[in-house]
N, C-alpha and C positions, 0 to 999 in steps of 0.2 A: 658181411659188409652190405649186402643187398637189404638186409633187415634194417640196418641203420639208415640207409637211403630212404626206405619207406617211412621210417619213423620221422625222419627230418621233414619229409613232405607233409606228414600229418601235423607236425608242430608248426610248420610254416603256414598251413591252412588255419590252424588255431590262432596263430599270430594275426593273420589277415582278418579273421572274424572278430577277434577282440579289438583290433584297431578300428574296424568299422563300428563296432558297438560303442567304443569311446566317443567317436565323432558324432554318432547319433544322439548320445546322451548329452553332449555339449549343446545340442540344439534345444534341449529342454531348459537349459539354465535361465534364460531371460523370463520364462513364463511359469515354470514349475520347478524351482530349485530344490524343494523338498523331495520330489520324485527323482530328480536328477541325482541328488546325493544318495538316495537309497540304491539306485542303479549303479552308481560308481562304487559303492561298498561291495555289491555283488561282483562287479567286474574286477575289483581289486582282489577278491578271494580267488577268482579264476586266474588272475594274472600271477598271483603268488604260486599257485599250483603249476602254471605253465613255466614259470622261471625254474622251479625245481625239476620239471621234466626236461627242460633244456640243459640244466646242469648235469643231470644224469646222462643225457645223450652225449654231452661233450666229454665226460669222463670215459664213456664207452668208446667214443670215437678216438680219443687220444691214446687208447691202448694199442691202436694200430700204428705201425711205423709208416707214417704218411707225412709228406712235406706240407708246409704252410698251415700246420695245426694252430699255431699261435695267431695267425692272421684270421682264421675262421672263428676262433674264440672271441677275438676282439670285435669282429664284425657282428656276431650274434649278440654279444654283450651290449654293443652300441645300439643295436635295434631294440633290445629289451629296455635299455636305459631311456631311449627316446619315448617308448611306450609308457614306461613308468612315470617319466617326467610329465608327459601330457596328461596322464591319469591323475597324478597328484595335483597338477594345476587345476584341472576340472573340479576335483574334490574341494580344493581351496576356494574356488569361485563360488561353488554351491554353499559351502559353510559360511563364507563372507556374506552372501545374500541372506542367509538364515540368521545372521547376527552372531554366529559362533566364531568370534574373531580370533580367539586364542588358538582354536583348532585349525582355523584357516591359515594363520601364520605358520603353524607347524607344517602344514601340507605344502605351503609355498617354499619353506626352507628345505624340505626334503627334495622338492623339485629343483631348487637352485643348486643344491649339492650335486645332483645328478648331472647338471650342466657344467660343473666346475672344470672338468677335464676336456670338454669339447664344446666350448661356447659357439653358438651359432644363431640363426634367426629366431629360434624359440626363446632365446634369452630376453629379447626386447618385449615379447608378449608376456613373459613371466614378470618382468619388472613393471610393466603396466599394471598387472594384477596386484603386485605388492604396493604400488603407488595408490591404487584405489583403496586398499586396506588401510594404509597410513592416513588417507583422507577421511575414511570413516572414523578413525580414532582422533581426528583433528590434529594429527602430527604434520603440520603444513610443510615444514622444511624437509622432512623425510619424504613426503609425497612428491614435492617438487623435484627433489633429487632423483627419485625413481623415474618420474615422467620424463625428465630431461635426458636421462640415460637411455630410456626406452626410445625416445625420439631419435637420438643419435644412432641407436641400433637399427631402427627401421630405415633411416636414411642410408645407412651403410649397405643395406640389402635392397635398396630401391632401384638397382640396376640389374638387368638379367644376368650379367657375368658373375655377380657375387653369389649366385645360386648354383653354380656349376657342380659343386661337390655335394649338393644336398637334394636335388630333384632331377627328374628326367628332362632331357633337352626340350621336349614339347611343353613343359610346365614352367620354363624360365620366365617368360613374359608375365604369365599369370601370377607367379610368386612375387615378382618385382612390383606388380600393381598392388598386391595385398600389402606389401611393405609400405608403399606410398600412402595407402589408405590408413595404415597404422600410424604413420607420421602425422597425418591430419588429425587423427583422434588424440594424439599426444598434445597437440596444440590446444585442442579443446579442453583436455584434462588440465593443462597448465593454467588455462583461463579459469577453470572451476576452482583451482587452488587459490588463485587471487581473489575470487569472489568470496570464498569461505573465510579467507583471511580478513575480509572487509575492504580490500583494495579494489574498489569498483572501477577506477580509472584504468588500472592494469588489466582488469577483467575485460573491459570493453576493447582495449587494444588487442589483447590476445585472441578474443573470440572472433573479432573481425578478421584477424590474420588467419585464423583457422578456416573461416568461411571462404576467404580469398584463395587460400591454398587448395581447398577441396574443389573449388570452381576451376582454378587454373590447371589442376591435374585431371579434370573431367571425372569428378565423382558427384554427379548431380543428386543422387539419393542422400549421400552423406552431407552434402552442402545444405540440402533442404532440412535434414534433421538438425544440423547445427543452427540453421536459421530459426527453426522453431524454438530451440532452447534459448536462443538470444532474445527473441521477441517475447517469449514467455516471461523472461526476467525483466525486459524493458516495460512490459505491461504492469508488473508489480511495482516498479519504481517510477512509474509515470505520475509524478505528484500533481501535475496540472491537468491531466486527462487529454493530452495532445495525441498520444499514440493511437487510440482507437481509430481515428481517421486515417492515419498512416497505415495501420494494419488492414483496414478495409480496402484500401487501394492495393496493398501488397497481395492480399488474398486474390484479388481479381487478376493480378499479373501472373499468379502462380497456377491458375486453373489449367493451363496447357501442360504443366509439369506433373499432373496427377498420374498419368499413365506410367505404370511400372514402378511406382515408388514403394509398393507393398501395402498390405492391409493395415499393419500396425502404424506405419507412418502416416497414411491417409487418415486413419482414425485420430491420431494426435493432432493433425492439422484441423480436422473438423471440430474437435473439442476445443482447441485454442480459439478458433473463430467463433464458436458458440459462446465461450466465456467472454470473449470480446463483445459479442452482441448483448450478453446479459449486462455487462458493465455499461454499455451504451443505452440500455433500456429498450432494445429491439426484441420484444417478446416473441413474436411469431418467427423471426429469423433464427433465434436461439433454438426454439423447439424444432424447427425444420432441420437444422444442422445436427442436433443431438439424435434425432430419429434416423437420420441418414447414417450416422456413425453406428447406431444400434443395428441397422440393417446389415452393415458390413460385418459386424462382429457375430451376428447370428450364423453367418456362414463360416466363421473362424472360431469355433468353440475353445480352441487351445490357447487363445490369447487372453489369459486370465488377468494379466496386469492391465491390459487395455480395458477389459470389462470393469475392473475396479475403478479405473480412472473415469470411465464413462458414467458409472453410477454416482460417483462423487460430483461429477458435473451436473447430473440430474438433481442431486441434493441442493446444489447452489441455485439451480433454476426454480425448483419448487419452493425452496425457502424464500426466494425473492418474490414468488407468487403468493406467499403466506399460506401455502398448502403444506402445513407441517407434517401431517400424517403421511402424505405421499413422499415427502422428503425423507422421513424416517424409514419408509419401506425401501427406498433406494440406498440409504445408508446400510441397512441390513443386507441388501444384495451385494453392496461393495464389500462388506465384511466376509460374506461367503466366498466371493471371488478371491479376496486376500488370503483366506484360509487355504484355498486350493494351491496358492503359490507358496505358502509357508513363510513368506517374507515378513519379519516382525514389524518393520516400519509401515508396510501397507496395512497390516492388521491393526496397528495402533491408530493410524490415521482414520480408518473406517470407524473404529471404536470411539475415537475422539468426536467424530461427527454425531454418532448416536448419543453420546453423553450430553453433548451441547444441545441437540434438538430435544432430547427427552426432558430437559429442564424448562422448556418453554411452556407457556400457558395451555396451548392446544394439544400438548401431549398428555397421555394418561399416566396414572400411577403405575400401571403395568409396564409401560415403556420405561419409566424412571427406574423401577426395580431391576428390569432386565438389563438396562444399560450399566447399572452399578455392578451387577454380577459379571457382565462381560469385561468391564474394566478391571475388576479384581482378578479375573482369570488371565487377562492380558499381562497384568503386572507380574503375576506368578511366572508366566512364561518368559517374560523379559528378564526377570531376576535369574532364572535358571541359565540363561545364555549370556548373562552379564552384558546387557544391550546398551549400556552407556547412556548417551543423551536421550535416546528414545525412552528408556526407563525413567530418566529424570523428568521428561515431559509428562509421562503417564502418572507418576507420583504427584507432581504438581497439580495435575488435573483432578485427581482424586481428593487431594486436600481442599481444593477450591470448590469443587462441585458437590462434595458429600460431607466431609468432616466439618468445614466451617459453617455451612447452613444448619447442621445438626447441633452446633455448639460444642463440638469436640475439638477445642482449640489446641490442646496439648498434642493430640494425635496428628492434627494438621501440621503443627510446627515440627514434630518428629519426622514426618514424611518429607517435609520441605527441606529439613536439614540433610536427610538422606539424599534427596534429589540434588542438592547443591554439590554433594560429593562426586557426582557423575558429570558435572558440567565442564565443558572445555571451551565453548564458544562464548563470545561476549554478549550476544543478543539473548541467549538463553539464560545466562547468569543475571542479566538485567531483569528478565521476567520472574526468575526465582526470587530475586530481592524484593520485587514489588509484591509478590505473593506472600513472602515472609512478613513484610510490613503490614499487610492486611490482617494476617493471623495474629501478629503481636498486638496490633491495635485492638482487635476484638477480645484479646486476652487481657486487656488493660495495661499493656506495656507500651505506652505511647512514646516515651523517649527512645526506646529501642526501635520502635517502628519508624520513627523519624530518621534515625541513623540509617536504616535500611533504604529508605526512600532517597536520602541524600546520595548513598552509594549508587543506587539505580540511576539517578539523574546524572551523576558523573559519567556513567557508562553511556548514557544517551548523548551527552555532549561530546564525548570522544568520537562518536559516530557522525556527528553533524557536519554538513558542508558549510564552507569550504575547508574548515580547519581539520576535519578528520575524515575517516572512511567508514562507511556504514556496513554492517553485516546483518542487520535486521531483515526479516523476510521481505518487507516492502517499505518504501519510503513513507507511505501513509501510516503503516504500523508504527514507524519510528516517531512521526510527528504526533500521532494520537497518544502514544506512550508518554511523550514529552509533556503534552498538555495535561494528561491524567495525573502524572507523577507530581507536577508542580502544584496542581490543584489539591492533591492529597497532602502535600507538604504544607500548603497554606492552611488547610483545615486542621491538620494536626497541631501546627504551631499556634493557631488561634485557640485550640482546645487546651493547650498548655499555658495559655495566658501570654504568649509572646506575639503580640498583635503586629508590631512593626515588622517582625520577621515574617509573619504571615503575608503582609502586604508585599514584602520583598519577593517571596516565592511566587505569588500570583502575578505580580507585574513582570518579573523576570521570565516566567513561562510564556506570557502573552507576547512580550517583545521578542523572545527567542523564536516564536512561531512566525512573527512578521518577517524576521530576517531570513529564516530558513525556507519559507515557502517561495521566496524569490530566487533561491538557488536552483539550478536545473538538476533534476535527478540524473545521476549517472555521469556527471562531469563537474569539475570545479570551475565555476564561472564567476570570475571576479567582477566582470562588467555588470552583472545583474545585482550586485550587492547594494542594498538600500541602507544608507548610513543612518541608523536609528540608535542614538546613544541610550545607555541604560539609565534607570532612575532609581534612587533610593529615597526613603521617607526621611528627610532631614530638614534643617532650618531653611535651606534654599528653596526646597519644594514648597514648604509651608508658606514662605514669603510670596512665591509665585501664585499660590492659591488665593492669598489675601489680596494681592494686587488685582487679580482678575475677578475677585468676588465669586470664586468657583468652588464647588464641592464635587466629589466623585463618589459614585456608588458602584462597587465591584460585585460581580457574582461569580462564585466558583461552585459548580455543581458536582457533588460527590455521590458515591454509591448509596449512602444512607441519608444524607441531608445536604443542604446547600449553605455555603458560607457567604454572607453579605458583609462587605467591608465598606464602611462609610468614612470618607476623608473629609473632615470638617476643617476649614481653614483656621478656626479659632482653637483647635485642639492640637496638642503636641503628639498625638498618636492616633491612628485609625481606630474606629469603634467597630467591634465585631458583633455580628448577629448570626444565629443559626436558624434557618427557616426550613419548614417541613416540605421540602421539594427534593426528590432524589432522581437519579439518572433514569430509572425505569419509568418515571412519570412523563418523561419527554420522548420515550421511544414509541415505536409503532406509528400510528396514524394521527396522534393528537396534534403535533405541530404541522406535519405534512399536509393534512387535509383540513384541520380545524382552523388554521390561520390562513386567511385570504382564500376562501373557496372560489372555485372557478366562476360561479355565477355572482356577479357584482350586486345582485338584488337579494340573494339568499344569505342572510347574515345571522341567523339564529344560533347556529353552532359557534360562529365566530364570537358572538356576544357572550355565550356561555363560557367559552375558553378565556376571554378577557376577565370575566368574573373569577374564574378558577385561578388564573395567574395573579390577579390582584390579591386574592385571599392567601395564596401561597407565598408570593414574593414580597408584598408590601405591608400586609396587615401586621406582621410581627414587629415591624420597624416604623409603623405609621407615625407615632408621636414624635420620635426623634427626627424622622425624615421631614415632617412638617415644620419642626423647629428650624432645621438647617435651611430648608427652602425659604423660610421667612427672613433669613439673614443673608442669603446668597442670590446673585443675579442668575447664575447658571448652574444647573446640575448635570454633570456628565454621567451617562450610563456606560459602564464597561461590561458588556454582557459576556457570558460564557458563549462559546461558539455556537451552541445549540439554541441561543436566544436571540439571534440577530434578526429574525423576522417578526419579533414581538414589537407592536406599536406601543411603546411605553407611555406615550402621551395619552393613550386611551385607557390606561390602568387607573384604578381608584385608590386613593389614600384617605382614610377616614371619611368615606362616602363622597369624596370630591375627586373628579378626574384631574390628573396632573396638568393637562392642558389648560384647566380653568384657573390655575394658580397665577395670579396677576403680578407677582413679584419675581418669580423664578421661572426661567424657561429651560427646556431640555435640549441636549445634544448627545451625540454618540461618539465614542472613541474606542478603538481596539485596545489601547493602553495609554497610561499617562505619558509614556515615552513618545508616542506618536503625537499626542496633544502638544507636548513641549516642542517637538520637531516642527509642527505646523506654526506654532507661535514664533519660533525663531525665523521662519521664512516669511513672516508677516511683513508686508511692504508698506512704507509710508506713501500712500497714494493721494496725490493732490487732487487730481480730477479723474474720476472714474470714466472708463470708456467701455462700451458694451458691444459685443457681437451677438446678433440675434439670428438664429437658424429656424426656419419654418418649412417643413417638407411633408408631403403626403396628405391623404384625406382619410376621414372616417365617415363613410357614407357620403353625405353632401357637405360634411363639415371639413373646412380647409384649415390645415395647421399653419399655412402662411397667413391667413386672415387672423387666426388665433394669436400668432406672434405679434402682428401689428396691433391688435386690440390690447394685448398685455402691456405693450410699451406706450400706448397712447395715454397721455396725461401724466407720465412719470417724469420726475424732476432730474432728467439727464442734462448736465451742462453741455455736453457734446452729443449730437445726434447719434444714435446707435448705427452700427454698420449692419445692414440687413442682407442675409443670404436666404432668399425665398424662392421656392421652386415655381411660383406662378410668374416670376420675372426672369429667371434664368436657371440653368442646371446647377444643382448644388452637389458637389462631390466631396469626398473625404479629403482629397489633396487641397482643394480650395478652402475648406473649413480650416485645415491646420495652418495654412499660410496666413490666414486672417486672424486665427485665434491667438497666435503668438504676439499680436500687437495690442491685445485688449486685456483689461483687468477683470471683466465679467463676461462669462460665456453662457448664453441662454439657448436652450434647445426645445423646440416644440415639434414633436414628431412621434412616430410610432416607436415603441420599445418592444422588442420581441425576445422570448426565451426559446432556445432550441433544446427540446427535452432529451434528445439522444446525444447531446454534446456534453462531455464531462469537464472540459477545461473551464475553470472558473473565470478565465478571461475570454473565452470564446462562446460560452453558452448564451450570452446576452449581446444584442446588437441594436443599434438605432437604424432606422430605415431612411435613406436619403433619396435623391432623385433617381428615377429609373430603377427603383427598388434596390439600389446599391446598399449592401450591408456594411455598417461601420461597427466593427467589433471592439470590445474593450481592449483586446490584445493589440489592435492597431494604435490605440492611444498609448498603451503601456510602453510601446517601443520607442516613444519620444521622451526619453528620460530627461527631466529637469528643463524642458524647453519652454514650459509655460511660466507666466508670472501672474496667473489669475488668482484673485482673492476669493472668487466664487464661480463655481460651475453649477448652473441650475438645469437639471435634467427633467424637464416637464414632460416625461414620457412614461408609459406604463412599465412597471417592474424594473425601472432603471437603477433602483437601489438594492435589488436582490442579488444574491449570488448563490451558487449551489452549495448547500450545507454539507461539508465533509468533515469528518473527525480530524482534528489536527490542522485545520485551516483557519487562520485568523480572520482574513477578509478576502474579498474577491471581486470579480466583475468591475464595474466602473468606479467603485470606491478605490480599489487598488490602482486601477489604471490612471485616473486623473491625479491622485496623490503622488504617484510615482512620476508622472509627467510634470509636476511642479505646482499644481493647484493646492491651496491651503484649506479650502472647505468646499463641500458639495451638498446640494439639496437634491434629493432623489425620491423615488416612490418605491414602496414595498409591494405594490400589487397593481392591478388594472385601475385606471381612473377615467371617469367620464370627462370628455373634452371640455364641456361647459364648466364643470367644477374645477378642472385643472386651470382653465383660463381665469376664473374668478380668483382662485387662491394665489396664483402667480402675480396677477395684477395687484391684489391687495398687498402682497409681500413687497413688491418694488415701491409701491406708493408709500408704504410705512418706512421702509428701510432708507430710502433716498431722502427722507426729511432730515437725516443726520442725527448723531448722538443716540443711536439705538443699535443694538447688536443684531446680527443676522438671526441668531436664535430667538430673540424676542420678537423680531419682525415676523418670523415664520409662525411663532406661537399666536400672535395677534391675528394673522391671516387665517390660521386654522380656526380660531375662535369665531371670526366673522362667517366663515363658511359653515361652521357648525350651527350657528344661530339661524342661518337661512334654511338649513335642512337638518333638523335634529334627529331624524330617523336614519340618516346615512353616516357611515364612517369613512367617507371619502377623504375627509380632512386628516384622518389618522394615518393615512397611507404615506404621508410626507415625513421625511427625516432629514436632519442636518448632521453631517459627519465632518469632523475636523475642527478648525478654528471657528469659534462661535462669534467672534468680533467682526 
């Protein structure tokens, strides 16, 4: 008997060591799941031997005639079951992180079976793990069921008394606290299910509930982690660019909470703040934050997933700096860190960055070949573990990055078809459809390509606000995809000879963007809906064009060429033209730096770019365009979103500037629908009344004096109402109360652009008395309160807005139209005060004579200024948006 007692002590010690080993290996899971899985396999072998040793010991023990033998067997088996259950759950987690989902499911099921006869606190933890596995497979109902059950289980054990049978008395409170923390995690997991479903509204509610729960139960570290997840998502869906300012304030508030949050969480915070700084354009701040995060991780070499995340943040930073080679080096470092973890998703994301960067001009052929080989290896690895949507993304990338450029269309289509088989989420299916359309088009299957694009557009519309719920990575992605798909559909339809259909796709896409950009990311906001009716090319539209003597010229920029659609009021269908301008021609610095250089005297590059755009956009259609302009009073340009800074009046058609055309004048409109909307709001004004604002100085030049000079000699039947800062303080509130009473609003003041502000309604402002900033967002908030037929913003850059993919208009365009104005005259760049004074004075003098449109009056004023200074393009900086009459 004494021998059995000694053996039992040895077995109990082996139990203790194995239990400690299992717990130690669990700590490896978040950072090195591959190593954790290897260690779990070794521990499992030791455990199986230990179980056999215990069974032999029990048989020997039961040979003695001793009471309570059954109780002892039950007790030992219970301990072994708990160890095996914990071990299997750890193996399942490691396998799930490694993408081996089938094996992970088997491990979880073994673990759950071991708990069947004695459910306890471990059951909630296991159901959490099974919920995560279901979420990886996009089985949302199953995931939600598991997480809800886990939440109920954690809450059941959130009181110390519930743990009496399971832990020592001194551990009761600690165990209950862990259960409360688990319940908070389940609220976060339920929020993630809603997000991946595409239900953003429910996601927001659940995530905020999780944060509130963690705060109320005094889990500051968890609350901070949940907050970071929440604001990371918010930053992605911040369509207007408002969040960076909120984040900046929030980061300042959280500085006192840094102590004790842990290296990983502090690194996450720094990276998020750095990415926020990159988005804002704060270069030095981003670099400082990323270097600080790097310093932390140098002391924590085991945090491989954080190293991966940091290197990808550096990729974004150096790509933004146009330092592609350094960005590639960081992508390679991210890949090495990902390989240490063994997590397929991390490996693929790093490879994805390498492939994308290696296709850029500044990369070398060596980079390109290496990236291709890495992608091939990654796809082989993902196939082996049946990695689902990660494999789908990798196959799509290989088809687009390598097969299509090399002309291997059949191979591209085959891989895209295979990729489609792994898709479960709506946003990835939408991307696959777009990729299939591109491959089909290149393969000459245009009808089939158009069908794929239509299917992708339908998926986009299902995700749009407020009608649907979006699951795309970010709202900007969704809007950009919407714009790109509609343009692709227009180009394909025109290619197939269905021109009216092409107009429908282009117009629908542009109008859809107008509606959607007014909806708030993350919530369904009915109050912000802008009622813009759709337009089709029919007899009614053609009659409207005839009545107004108006033509339209649409531009849809594609990956290979640009479609120009000309709407001639005398024709029963639009006329299509394909011009040799592609998307890559407008990327990089051509538009950003070539148009409107910072120095108003240095215009050589600007003139060269005007010549380039004239050659590309107008030369192929010059004869037809000249004929149409000879028969119409107004030509509306509907530019692609990347062409809004182009001064079309300064482009040449058959050797003659468009501004020189004495019969037809120019105006801009984001879509025909918005033009119709402005026409419908046109008021029958018997006597015009004008509010004149003049504030600020430029050196010794007074804008109050400029405002007086502009109005002097104008044929106003009623004297203008002046708000001039040399007479009294001019405030935004005072302007608005006065503006509502007048039909014409004139502003002479400074216009400023805030380079680190992303919001298209906040990036620009006018400067009033005492340097008060009047932002476009302040105007936008007064929906339909104006009855102004014209707002003349005689201020620098007042007609600009931050160019973003998937954004139709912005800045003061959007603000004043939304507030009720029907037309706006504004500037695309800086203007000299004297030139600005002369042009505005000429405009009012001509327009107020009567029987002349605003577009024609502006054109004649531009001609007068041009004649006085033929070397300057200050006259070209003025544009008219909206109703030309």
